[in-house]
C-alpha positions in Angstrom: -5.0 -12.2 -0.1 -3.9 -8.5 -1.2 -1.1 -7.2 1.0 -2.1 -4.4 3.5 -0.4 -1.1 2.3 2.7 -0.4 4.3 3.0 2.8 6.4 3.3 6.1 4.7 6.7 7.3 4.1 7.9 11.0 3.4 9.2 12.1 0.2 12.8 12.1 1.9 12.7 8.2 3.2 11.2 7.5 -0.2 14.2 9.0 -1.8 16.6 7.4 0.8 15.0 3.8 0.0 15.4 4.2 -3.6 18.9 5.4 -3.3 19.7 2.5 -1.1 18.3 0.2 -3.8 20.1 1.5 -6.5 23.3 1.4 -4.6 22.7 -2.3 -3.5 22.2 -3.2 -7.2 25.4 -1.7 -8.1 27.2 -3.5 -5.6 25.4 -6.9 -5.7 24.2 -7.0 -9.2 20.4 -6.7 -10.5 17.8 -8.0 -8.3 14.9 -9.9 -9.2 12.6 -7.4 -10.1 9.6 -8.9 -12.3 6.9 -8.5 -9.8 8.5 -5.2 -8.5 8.4 -3.6 -12.1 4.8 -4.9 -12.9 3.3 -3.3 -9.6 5.1 0.0 -10.5 3.8 -0.2 -14.2 0.0 -1.2 -12.6 0.4 2.2 -10.1 1.4 4.5 -13.1 2.8 7.9 -13.2 6.0 9.8 -14.8 9.4 7.8 -15.1 10.5 8.8 -11.6 7.5 7.9 -10.0 7.9 4.4 -11.3 11.3 4.0 -10.2 10.2 5.3 -6.7 7.7 2.7 -6.5 9.7 0.0 -7.8 12.4 0.8 -5.1 9.9 0.6 -2.6 8.4 -2.5 -3.5 12.0 -4.2 -3.3 12.6 -2.4 -0.2 9.5 -4.0 1.5 10.5 -7.4 0.2 14.1 -7.4 1.0 13.7 -5.6 4.4 15.0 -2.4 3.7 11.6 -0.9 4.9 11.5 -2.4 8.2 15.3 -1.4 8.5 14.3 2.2 7.9 11.9 2.1 10.6 14.3 0.4 12.9 17.1 3.1 12.2 14.6 5.9 12.8 14.1 4.2 16.4 17.7 4.0 16.9 18.2 7.6 15.5 15.9 8.9 18.3 17.6 6.8 21.1 21.0 8.0 20.1 19.5 11.7 20.3 18.0 11.2 23.6 21.3 9.7 24.8 23.5 12.6 23.3 21.0 15.0 25.1 21.4 13.3 28.4 25.2 13.5 27.9 25.0 17.1 26.9 22.8 18.0 30.1 25.5 16.4 32.3 28.5 17.9 30.6 27.0 21.3 30.9 26.3 21.2 34.3 30.0 19.7 35.0 31.4 22.8 33.1 29.5 25.0 35.6 30.6 23.1 38.8 34.2 23.2 37.5 34.3 26.8 36.6 32.8 28.0 39.9 34.3 25.4 42.1 33.0 25.0 45.7 32.9 28.7 46.8 35.6 28.1 49.4 38.2 30.3 47.1 37.3 33.2 45.0 36.6 32.5 41.3 39.3 33.6 38.7 36.7 35.2 36.2 38.8 35.0 33.1 39.9 31.4 33.8 36.5 30.4 34.7 35.3 32.1 31.5 37.8 29.9 29.5 36.6 26.8 31.2 32.9 27.8 30.1 33.4 28.9 26.5 36.5 27.7 25.5 35.6 24.1 24.0 32.3 25.6 22.5 34.3 28.3 21.0 36.9 26.1 19.5 34.5 23.7 18.4 32.3 26.6 16.7 35.2 27.6 14.9 36.2 24.3 13.5 32.4 23.9 12.4 32.9 27.1 10.3 36.2 25.9 9.0 34.8 22.6 7.9 31.8 24.2 6.5 33.9 26.3 4.2 36.4 23.6 3.1 34.4 20.2 3.5 31.4 18.7 2.2 30.8 17.0 5.6 31.1 19.7 8.5 29.1 17.6 10.7 32.0 17.2 13.2 32.6 14.5 15.5 29.1 14.8 17.2 27.5 14.2 14.0 29.3 11.3 13.0 28.8 9.9 16.5 25.3 10.5 16.1 24.9 8.5 12.7 27.1 5.8 14.1 25.1 5.5 17.2 21.8 5.6 15.1 23.1 2.6 13.3 24.2 0.6 16.2 21.0 1.1 18.0 18.9 0.1 15.2 20.3 -3.4 15.6 18.9 -4.5 12.0 21.6 -6.1 9.7 20.0 -4.4 6.8 20.4 -0.8 8.4 24.1 -1.0 7.2 23.0 -0.4 3.9 20.9 2.6 4.6 24.0 4.9 5.9 25.8 4.9 2.7 22.5 5.9 0.8 21.9 8.4 3.2 25.2 10.1 2.9 25.3 10.0 -0.9 21.6 11.6 -0.8 22.8 14.4 1.5 26.3 14.9 0.2 25.0 15.0 -3.6 22.4 17.8 -2.7 24.8 19.6 -0.1 22.7 19.1 2.8 25.1 17.2 5.0 26.3 20.2 6.7 22.6 21.5 7.2 21.2 18.0 8.7 24.3 17.2 11.0 25.1 21.0 11.6 21.1 21.2 13.3 22.1 18.1 15.3 25.3 19.5 16.6 24.3 22.9 17.3 21.1 21.5 18.8 23.1 19.7 21.3 25.7 22.5 21.9 22.5 24.6 22.9 21.3 22.1 25.3 24.7 21.9 26.8 25.0 25.7 27.4 21.4 25.9 28.6 22.5 23.0 31.3 25.7 25.2 32.0 23.7 28.2 32.4 20.7 27.0 34.4 23.5 25.0 36.7 25.5 28.3 37.2 22.5 30.0 37.9 21.4 27.6 40.8 24.9 27.6 42.2 25.0 31.5 42.1 22.0 31.5 44.0 22.8 28.9 46.7 26.6 30.0 47.4 28.3 32.8 48.1 31.1 33.4 45.5 33.7 36.2 45.3 35.4 37.1 41.8 39.1 37.8 41.1 41.4 38.3 38.4 45.1 37.9 38.7 48.3 38.5 36.2 51.8 38.5 36.5 52.9 40.4 33.3 49.7 42.5 32.5 48.3 45.6 33.9 44.9 47.0 35.0 44.2 48.5 32.0 44.3 45.0 29.9 41.7 43.7 32.0 39.5 46.7 32.5 39.4 46.8 28.3 38.8 43.0 27.9 35.7 43.3 30.6 34.2 46.2 29.0 34.6 44.6 25.4 33.4 41.3 26.5 30.4 43.1 28.4 29.0 45.3 25.3 26.6 42.4 24.1 25.6 41.4 27.3 24.8 45.1 28.4 22.8 45.3 25.3 20.9 42.7 26.7 20.3 44.4 30.2 22.9 42.4 32.3 25.3 44.7 34.8 28.7 45.3 34.2 31.4 45.9 36.9 32.6 49.3 37.2 36.3 50.6 36.4 36.7 50.8 40.3 35.2 47.5 40.9 37.4 45.8 38.2 40.7 47.5 39.7 39.6 46.3 43.3 39.2 42.7 42.0 42.7 42.5 40.9 44.1 43.8 44.4 45.9 41.5 46.8 43.3 42.2 49.6 40.3 42.8 47.3 37.1 43.7 49.2 35.1 41.3 47.0 31.4 42.1 48.7 30.7 45.0 46.6 31.5 43.4 43.3 30.1 40.0 43.5 26.6 40.8 42.0 28.3 42.7 39.2 30.8 40.1 38.3 27.9 37.4 38.5 25.7 39.2 36.1 28.6 39.8 33.6 29.4 36.2 33.5 26.0 35.3 33.1 25.5 37.4 30.4 28.8 36.6 28.5 27.8 32.9 28.9 24.3 33.7 27.4 25.6 36.1 24.8 28.8 34.1 23.3 27.8 30.5 24.4 24.2 29.9 23.9 22.7 32.4 21.9 25.3 31.7 18.8 24.2 28.0 19.1 20.8 28.8 19.2 20.8 30.9 16.0 22.8 28.5 14.3 20.8 25.5 15.2 17.8 27.3 13.9 19.7 28.2 10.7 20.7 24.8 10.0 17.5 23.2 10.7 15.6 25.9 8.2 18.3 25.2 5.6 17.6 21.6 5.9 13.9 21.8 5.7 14.3 23.8 2.6 16.7 21.7 0.9 14.6 18.8 1.6 11.6 19.6 -0.1 13.8 20.2 -3.4 15.1 16.9 -3.5 14.7 14.9 -6.8 16.0 11.5 -8.5 18.9 12.1 -10.9 17.4 10.4 -13.9 20.6 10.6 -15.7 22.1 8.0 -13.4 23.2 4.9 -15.7 21.0 2.7 -13.4 18.0 4.5 -13.6 18.2 4.8 -17.6 18.5 1.0 -17.6 15.1 0.8 -16.0 13.4 2.6 -18.6 12.5 -0.3 -21.2 11.3 -2.2 -18.4 9.3 0.3 -16.8 8.1 2.1 -19.7 8.1 -0.4 -22.5 7.1 0.8 -25.9 3.3 0.5 -26.1 1.5 -0.6 -29.5 -0.8 2.1 -31.2 -4.5 2.2 -30.3 -6.3 1.3 -27.5 -6.3 -2.0 -26.0 -8.0 -1.8 -22.6 -10.6 1.1 -21.7 -9.1 3.9 -19.6 -9.7 3.2 -15.7 -11.9 5.8 -13.9 -9.0 6.5 -11.4 -5.3 5.2 -11.0 -4.5 3.3 -7.7 -2.6 5.6 -5.4 -1.6 3.2 -2.7 2.3 2.8 -2.6 3.8 -0.7 -4.1 0.8 -0.7 -6.2 -1.2 -2.6 -3.3 -5.0 -2.1 -3.4 -7.3 -2.0 -0.3 -10.4 -2.3 -2.1 -12.2 -5.6 -3.0 -11.4 -7.1 -6.4 -14.2 -8.6 -8.2 -15.1 -11.8 -9.6 -13.7 -15.1 -9.5 -10.9 -17.0 -11.0 -9.5 -20.5 -11.3 -5.9 -21.3 -12.7 -3.5 -24.4 -12.5 0.1 -24.6 -12.4 2.0 -27.1 -14.7 -0.8 -29.9 -14.9 0.0 -32.9 -17.2 -2.4 -34.5 -19.3 -3.6 -37.0 -16.8 -5.9 -34.2 -15.4 -9.0 -33.8 -17.3 -8.7 -29.8 -17.0 -10.7 -27.5 -16.7 -13.3 -29.0 -14.2 -16.7 -27.9 -14.4 -17.1 -24.3 -13.3 -20.2 -22.3 -11.8 -21.4 -19.5 -13.9 -19.4 -16.3 -13.4 -16.0 -18.0 -12.3 -13.3 -17.3 -15.2 -10.9 -20.1 -16.4 -7.2 -18.9 -16.5 -5.7 -22.2 -17.9 -2.7 -24.1 -17.2 0.6 -21.9 -16.5 3.4 -23.7 -18.2 5.9 -21.2 -19.4 7.2 -17.8 -18.4 5.3 -16.0 -21.0 2.0 -17.0 -19.7 2.8 -16.5 -16.4 3.8 -12.8 -16.9 0.7 -12.2 -19.0 -1.7 -13.6 -16.4 0.2 -11.4 -13.5 0.0 -8.4 -15.5 -3.9 -9.0 -16.0 -4.4 -9.8 -12.1 -2.4 -6.7 -11.4 -4.5 -4.8 -13.5 -7.8 -6.4 -12.4 -7.6 -8.0 -9.1 -10.1 -10.8 -8.5 -12.1 -11.3 -5.3 -11.2 -14.8 -5.2 -8.5 -16.7 -6.8 -8.1 -20.7 -6.7 -4.9 -22.0 -7.6 -4.7 -25.5 -8.5 -1.4 -27.4 -8.2 -0.2 -31.1 -8.7 1.2 -32.3 -5.3 2.9 -35.1 -7.2 5.6 -32.6 -8.0 7.9 -30.9 -5.6 7.0 -27.8 -4.0 9.9 -26.1 -5.5 11.0 -22.4 -4.8 9.8 -21.1 -8.2 6.4 -22.6 -8.0 6.0 -21.3 -4.4 7.2 -17.9 -5.8 4.7 -17.9 -8.3 2.0 -18.8 -5.8 3.2 -16.0 -3.7 2.9 -13.4 -6.7 -0.5 -14.5 -7.8 -1.9 -14.5 -4.2 -0.6 -10.9 -3.9 -2.9 -10.0 -6.9 -6.0 -11.5 -5.3 -8.2 -10.4 -2.2 -8.7 -13.9 -1.0 -6.5 -16.8 -2.4 -6.8 -20.5 -1.7 -4.6 -23.5 -3.1 -6.4 -26.8 -4.2 -4.1 -29.6 -3.8 -5.3 -31.8 -6.6 -6.2 -35.5 -5.6 -4.3 -38.3 -7.4 -5.7 -39.4 -10.9 -7.4 -43.1 -10.6 -5.0 -45.8 -10.0 -2.3 -43.6 -8.2 -1.5 -42.6 -4.7 0.1 -39.3 -3.5 3.4 -39.6 -1.7 2.6 -38.5 2.0 6.0 -37.0 2.6 5.8 -34.8 -0.5 2.1 -33.7 0.3 3.5 -32.8 3.8 6.2 -30.8 2.1 3.5 -28.8 0.2 1.2 -28.1 3.3 4.4 -27.0 5.5 5.4 -24.6 2.5 1.9 -22.8 2.2 1.3 -22.6 5.9 4.5 -20.8 6.2 3.3 -18.6 3.6 -0.2 -18.0 5.1 -1.9 -19.3 2.3 -4.9 -21.4 2.8 -4.7 -24.7 1.3 -7.4 -27.5 0.7 -7.7 -30.9 -1.2 -11.3 -30.3 -1.8 -13.0 -28.8 -4.9 -13.3 -24.8 -4.6 -16.2 -24.5 -7.0 -18.4 -23.8 -4.2 -16.3 -21.1 -2.6 -15.3 -19.6 -5.9 -19.0 -19.1 -6.7 -20.3 -17.7 -3.2 -17.2 -17.1 -1.2 -18.2 -19.6 1.1 -17.3 -23.5 1.7 
């Protein structure tokens, strides 16, 4: 049975999987890829497309495609967890800065609590963006680590190095991880702002500033400087008299309450939330823009070695008429029905009279005895898949892995496949244990098998 096409992947995921397969082959050696190369050649396209189709076929066979799906799920779970933590952290900042309303709030101490860590990490991000290729910060690396852990797939370990290679070589690490980091800080600052507004609306706070070595003018200048941008946004600023009064020992806090509250909210919005929102939007825009420009580096040694296998030198002249259209499904898997019916045998000895009498219209592919015959038939079936394929096997032989692998490859080149377990020649009996091994192996592969002649099925599609 021709396999169902896998879910569609975007261009970045296809490049990611291709890089993962390349790294795996660099560390563990070349993979068994005869069928992958054949399916890629049948799909057609330029050299870059052939490399991609080969890698995606291998990724599906070896579990990397499923691991990628699990990684995406893990990334979403990690993102949700970090967002929840950001919400609670932001609310905690506001509660710590304002206190329980029993004592006046020191405005500059509270401001340091609200913005100190945010501004410190922001400066760190700018510094790492200038001097480092990573610049994802601790939050970015934590997100990648959690994504891998939540994926709960052993193959997901192979995906993270490939992701980092793709990002770093195209200078996209800072933009992808930066959008995540600034997005999380935006959530935290939004939570802080909302919590602060709720607390200011439901509690009665007084605001003061205190100093031992500085004078009034220092705090007046600092307050007005910090209030310039919030003032442009429409927030109220304390007057000079209100600022001086807030520094007195027995200050009248009533007149300045709303002005200080408006000033603190404005400063938090202007210097805490807005920069993070702008940077999150900028990083995301650069990430989307850079992602569309990603291309395979065909000069890599591993890719150059594939050229002869994926684009073998062709004979001059026309060997087959050009098809009306090239298949477009991934992994060279066709969803449309094949045509005709075909019978093929695998490693039969001379005790079997072969081929049997076949109905009109049923083709005979002969007996596959060597690697070259197998390759030629698989190439032919990949180009022109039959609607029905019967594979005759001698159950007196062991159901070895090579034969079962060949049956699997043949079955993926046909719409429907059945295995014909031939009866023993006259005067011989089949080994019951060996026959059970065949049936068990074919059942695990999901391939229909029978010990009856399949001529009727090959001719009409019905038993």
